[in-house]
C-alpha atoms as a printed R data frame, in Angstrom:
   type eleno elety resid chain resno      x       y      z
1  ATOM     1    CA   MET     A     1 29.872   2.571 52.020
2  ATOM     2    CA   ARG     A     2 26.351   2.074 53.172
3  ATOM     3    CA   SER     A     3 24.863  -1.203 53.955
4  ATOM     4    CA   ASN     A     4 21.646  -2.540 55.324
5  ATOM     5    CA   PHE     A     5 21.152  -3.084 59.041
6  ATOM     6    CA   PRO     A     6 21.484  -6.956 59.115
7  ATOM     7    CA   ALA     A     7 24.734  -6.568 57.151
8  ATOM     8    CA   LEU     A     8 25.943  -3.910 59.612
9  ATOM     9    CA   CYS     A     9 25.166  -6.131 62.556
10 ATOM    10    CA   ASP     A    10 26.990  -9.039 60.981
11 ATOM    11    CA   LEU     A    11 30.061  -6.929 60.124
12 ATOM    12    CA   ALA     A    12 30.171  -5.487 63.714
13 ATOM    13    CA   SER     A    13 29.923  -8.970 65.173
14 ATOM    14    CA   VAL     A    14 32.715 -10.342 62.973
15 ATOM    15    CA   LEU     A    15 35.025  -7.383 63.757
16 ATOM    16    CA   ILE     A    16 34.422  -7.637 67.511
17 ATOM    17    CA   SER     A    17 34.972 -11.343 67.530
18 ATOM    18    CA   ARG     A    18 38.083 -11.183 65.305
19 ATOM    19    CA   ARG     A    19 39.789  -8.406 67.314
20 ATOM    20    CA   LYS     A    20 38.462  -9.491 70.809
21 ATOM    21    CA   HIS     A    21 37.522  -5.943 71.616
22 ATOM    22    CA   ARG     A    22 36.683  -5.240 75.264
23 ATOM    23    CA   TYR     A    23 34.975  -1.874 74.544
24 ATOM    24    CA   VAL     A    24 33.047  -0.745 71.501
25 ATOM    25    CA   LEU     A    25 31.871   2.890 71.162
26 ATOM    26    CA   ILE     A    26 28.856   3.465 68.961
27 ATOM    27    CA   GLU     A    27 27.446   6.849 67.973
28 ATOM    28    CA   ASP     A    28 24.032   7.175 69.531
29 ATOM    29    CA   ALA     A    29 22.301   8.372 66.357
30 ATOM    30    CA   SER     A    30 20.457   6.801 63.453
31 ATOM    31    CA   THR     A    31 21.195   3.029 63.577
32 ATOM    32    CA   GLY     A    32 23.571   3.344 66.482
33 ATOM    33    CA   SER     A    33 21.075   2.535 69.215
34 ATOM    34    CA   PRO     A    34 19.582  -0.467 67.528
35 ATOM    35    CA   LEU     A    35 23.049  -1.713 66.695
36 ATOM    36    CA   ALA     A    36 24.023  -1.468 70.370
37 ATOM    37    CA   ASP     A    37 20.979  -3.457 71.327
38 ATOM    38    CA   GLU     A    38 21.925  -6.231 68.857
39 ATOM    39    CA   LEU     A    39 25.481  -6.420 70.173
40 ATOM    40    CA   LYS     A    40 24.625  -6.490 73.852
41 ATOM    41    CA   GLY     A    41 25.214  -9.812 75.676
42 ATOM    42    CA   ARG     A    42 28.590 -10.275 74.173
43 ATOM    43    CA   ARG     A    43 31.785 -10.226 76.209
44 ATOM    44    CA   THR     A    44 32.275  -6.641 75.065
45 ATOM    45    CA   VAL     A    45 31.216  -3.404 76.694
46 ATOM    46    CA   ILE     A    46 28.970  -1.468 74.333
47 ATOM    47    CA   GLN     A    47 28.902   2.244 75.094
48 ATOM    48    CA   LEU     A    48 26.723   4.701 73.151
49 ATOM    49    CA   ILE     A    49 28.205   8.183 72.617
50 ATOM    50    CA   LYS     A    50 25.817  11.063 72.007
51 ATOM    51    CA   PRO     A    51 27.116  13.293 69.198
52 ATOM    52    CA   GLN     A    52 27.357  16.883 70.237
53 ATOM    53    CA   GLN     A    53 29.309  18.573 67.482
54 ATOM    54    CA   ASP     A    54 30.197  17.918 63.846
55 ATOM    55    CA   LYS     A    55 32.366  14.982 62.945
56 ATOM    56    CA   ARG     A    56 35.553  16.910 62.416
57 ATOM    57    CA   VAL     A    57 35.324  18.543 65.895
58 ATOM    58    CA   ARG     A    58 34.406  15.243 67.532
59 ATOM    59    CA   LEU     A    59 37.461  13.498 65.941
60 ATOM    60    CA   PHE     A    60 39.763  16.319 67.008
61 ATOM    61    CA   THR     A    61 38.557  16.105 70.615
62 ATOM    62    CA   GLN     A    62 39.125  12.363 70.723
63 ATOM    63    CA   GLN     A    63 42.721  12.368 69.318
64 ATOM    64    CA   ALA     A    64 44.105  11.202 72.659
65 ATOM    65    CA   LEU     A    65 41.878   8.158 72.518
66 ATOM    66    CA   PHE     A    66 43.031   7.284 69.074
67 ATOM    67    CA   SER     A    67 46.685   7.972 70.058
68 ATOM    68    CA   ALA     A    68 46.437   5.573 73.079
69 ATOM    69    CA   GLY     A    69 46.199   2.460 70.915
70 ATOM    70    CA   PRO     A    70 44.612   0.762 67.906
71 ATOM    71    CA   ARG     A    71 41.105   1.722 66.927
72 ATOM    72    CA   LEU     A    72 39.049   0.389 64.131
73 ATOM    73    CA   VAL     A    73 37.799   3.189 61.843
74 ATOM    74    CA   SER     A    74 36.448   2.516 58.356
75 ATOM    75    CA   ALA     A    75 38.468   4.226 55.701
76 ATOM    76    CA   SER     A    76 35.393   4.240 53.425
77 ATOM    77    CA   GLY     A    77 32.867   5.290 56.025
78 ATOM    78    CA   SER     A    78 31.097   8.654 56.172
79 ATOM    79    CA   MET     A    79 33.525   9.932 58.823
80 ATOM    80    CA   ALA     A    80 36.452   9.457 56.377
81 ATOM    81    CA   ALA     A    81 34.866  11.894 53.993
82 ATOM    82    CA   GLY     A    82 36.736  15.137 53.973
83 ATOM    83    CA   PHE     A    83 39.872  13.751 55.580
84 ATOM    84    CA   PRO     A    84 43.008  13.210 53.543
């Protein structure tokens, strides 16, 4: 699912508010940097993550983070492509 930037900002704001996230990791690529700028100033730590490998390898290396607790990952996003 692709959306325009204002819709992405609105969705991120709603999800952060609804879940009361303390930390939000955003990929430092494409619209990630502008999104992080838009979300700054909230009671949430916004951290940009620089992608260094392909998405499958990055997901594998972050498995412990996902195992540690709930994480919000879009089932219809580009990262979900290719995963069962």
